[in-house]
C-alpha positions in Angstrom: 0.0 0.0 0.0 1.4 3.4 -1.0 1.2 6.5 1.1 -1.5 7.9 -1.3 -3.7 4.9 -0.6 -3.2 4.6 3.1 -6.4 4.8 5.1 -4.8 7.1 7.7 -2.4 10.0 7.7 1.1 9.1 9.0 1.1 9.1 12.7 -2.7 8.9 13.0 -3.3 5.3 12.4 -5.3 3.9 15.4 -3.2 1.6 17.6 -4.8 -0.5 20.3 -3.7 0.7 23.7 -1.0 -1.3 25.4 -3.2 -1.6 28.4 -6.5 -0.2 29.6 -4.9 2.3 31.9 -5.7 5.9 30.8 -2.6 8.1 30.0 -1.8 11.3 31.8 -3.8 13.6 29.5 -6.9 11.3 29.7 -6.6 11.0 33.5 -6.5 14.8 33.9 -9.3 15.3 31.4 -11.5 12.8 33.4 -10.6 14.6 36.6 -11.5 18.0 35.2 -14.8 16.7 33.8 -15.7 15.1 37.1 -14.9 18.3 39.0 -17.1 20.3 36.6 -19.8 17.7 36.9 -19.7 17.8 40.7 -20.0 21.6 40.6 -23.1 21.3 38.4 -21.5 22.8 35.3 -21.5 19.7 33.2 -24.9 18.0 32.8 -26.3 15.1 30.7 -26.8 17.3 27.6 -23.0 17.7 27.5 -22.4 14.0 26.9 -21.2 14.4 23.3 -18.7 17.1 24.2 -17.5 15.0 27.2 -17.0 11.9 24.9 -15.2 14.0 22.4 -12.9 15.4 25.1 -12.1 11.9 26.4 -11.4 10.4 23.0 -9.2 13.3 22.0 -7.3 13.1 25.3 -6.8 9.4 24.6 -5.6 10.1 21.1 -3.1 12.7 22.5 -1.8 10.2 24.9 -1.3 7.6 22.2 0.2 10.0 19.8 3.0 11.3 22.1 6.3 10.8 20.5 4.8 9.4 17.3 4.0 10.9 13.9 4.3 14.4 12.7 4.5 17.3 15.3 1.9 19.1 13.3 -0.6 16.3 13.8 0.0 16.4 17.5 -0.4 20.2 17.4 -3.7 19.8 15.6 -5.0 17.3 18.3 -3.9 19.8 21.0 -5.7 22.6 19.3 -8.8 20.4 19.0 -8.6 19.6 22.7 -8.4 23.2 23.6 -11.5 24.0 21.4 -13.4 21.2 23.0 -12.7 22.5 26.5 -13.7 26.0 25.4 -17.2 24.7 24.5 -17.7 23.2 27.9 -19.2 25.3 30.7 -16.7 26.6 33.1 -17.0 28.4 36.5 -15.1 31.5 35.2 -17.4 31.8 32.2 -20.5 31.3 34.3 -19.5 33.8 36.9 -18.5 36.3 34.2 -21.9 35.8 32.6 -23.6 36.4 35.9 -21.5 39.5 36.6 -22.5 40.8 33.1 -26.2 40.3 33.9 -25.9 42.1 37.2 -24.0 45.0 35.7 -26.5 45.3 32.9 -29.3 45.3 35.4 -27.6 47.9 37.6 -26.8 50.1 34.6 -30.4 50.0 33.3 -31.7 51.3 36.6 -29.2 54.1 36.9 -30.0 57.5 35.5 -27.8 58.5 32.7 -25.7 61.6 33.3 -24.2 63.7 30.5 -21.0 65.5 31.4 -22.6 68.7 30.2 -25.6 68.4 32.7 -23.4 68.1 35.7 -23.6 71.3 37.8 -20.3 72.7 39.0 
């Protein structure tokens, strides 16, 4: 089979894991997901994103030291984008802060600098 006919790009061919123990990235991904779930940020409707995060983490663990660095960089970028789609405490608190500020600003009278008495 030539490189043109290969079913996978070099370095991306699936290899069965040597054992069933998750690698470091997968372990930390699972830990982060569980923490977000226990805080109530990840719910059942995030199942697809969670599955994608876990499989991407596993792929990153399996790809370490193999294949093209650009392929690993693409997987890393994908992992970052997956985590950006999951709810996070910082995003939720920033969103809540924005709502409070919007509410407060709407109830405050607007002052023009020209209307202020000196």
